[in-house]
N, C-alpha and C positions, 0 to 999 in steps of 0.2 A: 707550756703555751698552748692553747686550744687553736686548731686550725682556723683558717680563714672562713668564718661564717658566710661571706658572701659569696663562696663557691656552691653553697647548698642550693639545689636546684628543685627539690622536692621535700616535703617534710609532712610525716604523718604524726597522729598524736603521741604514739609510742616513741618515735625519733625525738620529737620535741621534748618529752620527759627525760629521755637520755641526755638531750642537750642540757635541759635545765640542770640536772644532777651534776653535771661535769663542767659547767660554764660558771667563770669565777668573776669576770668583769661587770661592770654596771652598764656597758654600751653593747646592745646587741645589734649588728648590722646584719640584714638578711636580704640584700638588695639584689641577690640573683634569684629569688623565689618568686615564680611568675603568678603561682595560685595560693590561696591559702583557705581553709575550711574552718568552720566554726569551732569544731572541738579542738582543733590544733591551735587555733587563737585563743581559746580558753587556757590551755597549757601554758602559751608564753605569756599571757597575762598574769600568770601565776608566779613568773620569774620576778626576782626584786631588781629591778633596772631603773636607770635613770633615762636612758636613750633607747628608743627602739625604732629601728629603721627598716621599713618594708617598701623601699623606693622600686623594686620590681614587679609589685603587684599591677596589674592592668584593669582589675576589675574587682569589686568588692561587694558582698551582699550585704543585707541589713544584719541578718543573725551574725554573720563573721565580725562585722563592725561592732555590734553590741558586746559581744564577748573580748573584742579586742580592747575596747576603751575601758574596760576594768583593770587594765594594767597599771601599776602604780608610777609608771615611767612619766617624767616630767615633759619628756619631749617625743612626739610621735611624728614620723616623716612617712607620707604617702604620696611620694613626688611622681609615681608613675601612673596615677590615676588621671584620666584625661576628661572624665565625666562621671557624675554622680547623681543618683536618682534621689528623689527627696527622701524616701524612707532611709537610706543609708547616711543621707546628710544628717538626718535626725539623730540617728543612732551616734556617729561621730561627735555631735554637739554635746553629747552626754560626758566626753572625755574631760576627767578632772586635772589633766597636767597643766603646765605652764604654756606649752607651745604647740601648736597643731599645724603642720605644714603640709599644703596641698599645692606644690609649685607646678604640677602638671595640667591643672584644669584649663580647657581650651575655652570653655564659656561658662557663663553663670547666669541661670534663669532666675525668676523670682522665687518660684518653690524652693529651689536649693539654697539661694541666698537667706530666704526666711528662716529655713531650717538651720543653717550653719550659724546664723545669727544668734542662735540661743547659746553657742559655746560660751562659757563665762570664764575662761582662763586667762593667760597672761597675753598671748600673741597668736591672732589667726592670720596665717601667711596663705595667699592665694595667687599663685602663678607671678611672681616677681621676676622671673627670668625671661619669658618671650612676651608675657602680657595676655590678657583674656581678649577674646574677641569682642566687637563693639559691646559696650555695656548699656543696656537699656536703662532708661532713668528709674524704671519700677524695681528693677534689681538692684540699682545703685542705693535707692531709697531702703530697700530691704536690709542688704548688707550694711548699711550706716547704721542701723538699729543694733548692731553688734554689741553684745554684752561684754567682748573681751577688753582688756586694758589697751592692747595696740591692735591696729588693723593695717595689714600691709597687703596691698594688691597691684597686680600690674595691669595697666590699661596702655594700648598704644596710641589711642584717641580719646578725646574727651571734649564735650561741649560744655558751655557754661552752666546749663540748668543741671546736667550730670555732675558736674564738679560741686555745685552748691549742694546738692543732695549728699555727695560723699563728705562734705565738710560740717554736715549736721551730726556726724558720729561723735557721741559723746564720751569715748574714753580719752585716755592720757595722750595716745599717740597716733598718728596717721602718717602712713608711708604709701605714696602714690609713684611706682616705678612705672618703667618702660615708656613714659612719656618723654620724648626728647624735645619737645618744643612748647615754650609757654608764652602765652601773650597776656596783655594787661587785663583782659576780659577773665581769663583762666585763674590768672595770679589773684585777681581780686576775690573771686569765688573761693578759692583754696585757703587764702589767707584769712577768710572769715571762720576757720576752723577754731573751736574754743579751747582745744586741749593744749598741752604743754610741748609736744615734741612734733615737728613736722618734718618729713623728708621728701625729697623729690630728686633722687639721686640719678635720674637718667636724663635730666634736663642737661643738654650740651652747651647751651648759650642764653646769654640772658641780655637784652638791651636795658638801657638804663631806667627808661619809664616801668618796664616790667618788674626789674629788680626793686625799684621804690615801692611799688604796690605790694609786692611780695614781702618786703621788711616790715610792713606795717603789721605782720602776723603778730598777735599779743601774747604767745606762749614764751618758752624759756630757750628753747633748742629748734635750730633751723639745720637741716643738712642737705647740702647741695653739692654732693660729691661728684656729680657728673660733669662738672665745670671745669675745663681743662686751662682756660685763659680767662683773663678779666680786664677789660679796659679802665681807664682812670674814672670814668663818669659811671660805669656800673659799679666799680669798687665802692665810689663816693656814696651811691644809693644804697648799696648793702650794708654799710657802715652805720646807715641810720636805724637799723634794726636794735631794739631796746632790751632783748632776752639775755639770757645768760651764755649763750655760746652760739656760734656759727662754724660748721664744718664744712672745710673746701679742701678735702685731702685728694681730690682728683686733680688740682691744679699742678700743672708741669711747669709752668713759667710765671713769672710776676715782675713787672718792671717796678722800678724804685718808685715811680710816681703812684701806681695802683697800690702798692705795698703801704706808702705813707697815707693814702686815703682810707685803706683798711684799719690802719692803726688807730683810728679814731673810733672804732667800734666800741659800745660800751661794755660788752662783755668779752669773753674769751674767744679767740681765733684757733681753729684746729687746721694745720696744714701737714704735709709729710716733712720727715726729718731732711729728706733730700732736698726739698725746696726751700727749707729754711737755710740749710748750710750752704746751699747754692747762692742763695740771696745774700748771706753773710760774704762769701768770697769775692762777690762781684761789687759788693757795696761796703767797704770797709766801716768799721764803728767810726761814727762822727756826730757831731751836734744834730745833723741833718738825717742820718740815718737811724740812730738810737731808737727812735719811737717805733720804727717798723721792726729793728731787733727784737724789741721787747713784746710786740704784739705777736710776731711769727713763733716766738719762743715760748709764749705764755709765761714771760717773766723769768725763764731759766737760761741765764748766760752763761752756762757751762762752756768752758773754754776761754774766756776772757781772763787774762793773767795780768794785763797791764792797763791802768789808766793814766797814760802818759802823754796824750797829744796836746797840743796847746789849747784846744777846746774841751780839755778834760772837767773843768768845772761846768760849763754848759752840759756836757754830757751827764754828769752828776745830778744837776739839777733836773733834767728830764727823768731821770732814774727814779729820783726822788718822789717825784710826782705821778709814778705810772700807778696803776690799779692792781690790787693783788699783792702777792708775796713776790718779793724780787730775790733771785738767788744768783750769788756769784762764787760759786764754791772755788774757784781756781784763782782767785784774785791773790797776786802776789806784790805787785808793785802800784804805789799810789801816793800822791802827796797828801800832806796833812790837811789842808783847806779842801782839797777834793773830797777827801773822807768826810769832813765834818758836813760838807752839803749833802753827801750821799746817805749818812745816817739820819738826815732829818726824817727820813722814811721809817716810820716804826717797824715795818714788816720786812726789813731787809736782812737777808741771811750772808754772812761774809765769813772768812775764817777768822780766827782769834787775832786781835790786834797785834800781838806781840809775834804772829808769824809773818806781818806785813814788812816789805822792805820799803823804807821811805825815800822818796826821791824829791828833787827840787820842784819847785812849782812850775808846771809845764809853761804856764804863761810868762815866766820869768820875773814874776812878783817876789816879794819878800818871802823867805822859806825859813823864818825863825819863828813861825807859828808853833804853839805849844799845844798839845792834845790836851784836852781837860781831863782831870783824874776819873772823872765818873766814865768816861769813854774808855779811858786806858784800862780800866779795871771791868767794864759793863760787857765787854763784846769778846 
């Protein structure tokens, strides 16, 4: 095993060649390296890497940048740079990899933004940890012209005009991080983004009006992972989002009422396993909780072994009407009538019929119901 490359504090071209000859991995991390010259960068660029991390660099000249971007790496990390001149930014924009990370940039002027916008890779990520200093609208216009598929940048404050400028980005996804507060004006501007993926993962709270405005975003995926709690009105507003999925993995608590409201969302809902199981423990499966169970689990009801409560048929009816594939891999005990309702859903996955234990009808009705032969043999 090679030594920890992050302990390397200096590197000459000769040392880099020696490292290249002995290094076997595809991920090279030189985060302890404070400086790098063009000749050494050229040697590093000749290595067959997927990930190249140089987060210890605090400065970078254009010649070194031009040498570095010839690397075949798909991911290039330069998070120690707090400033870039235009010439160096132009050189970095020639990187052909999938992701270019510049998490340390403190500010972004028009010239640098214009230069970086020429990067045509997958993701351009600019200081999503602490946030850029106030972003001038001209710089916002320039960076929104980015040719990358995904643009992620951190801003601690944003006005309506600047937000509208950023929303003009024509790529697939836009992430605006470090923004903790959002009002209706900003939500209206940002929701105007025409791409498919929108992330606002630092927003800590939403009022119902702002949530309703944000839910008008016409893309497919919306990420609001900074929200820790949701009241019923805000959950109801978010549930009007018409896209493919909403991610709320920052939620730590969710009331029965808010979960029930979110269950009406048209797409998939992403929360943590801890939140899902916590909700299950506090709200046992019933006709009134089943919709929330399905939404929070995205249809994967692992752990459900019995459908034997008096309202089992009502539960099955809701399950049968749910969206997407429904999985009950641990089901063991069910009545015949309840099963017949459940399998009205064509994309339900349950264990083979012959492995199930038949129980009397939970509501006390006649339990002489006979399972049809097609069902007996078909699942």
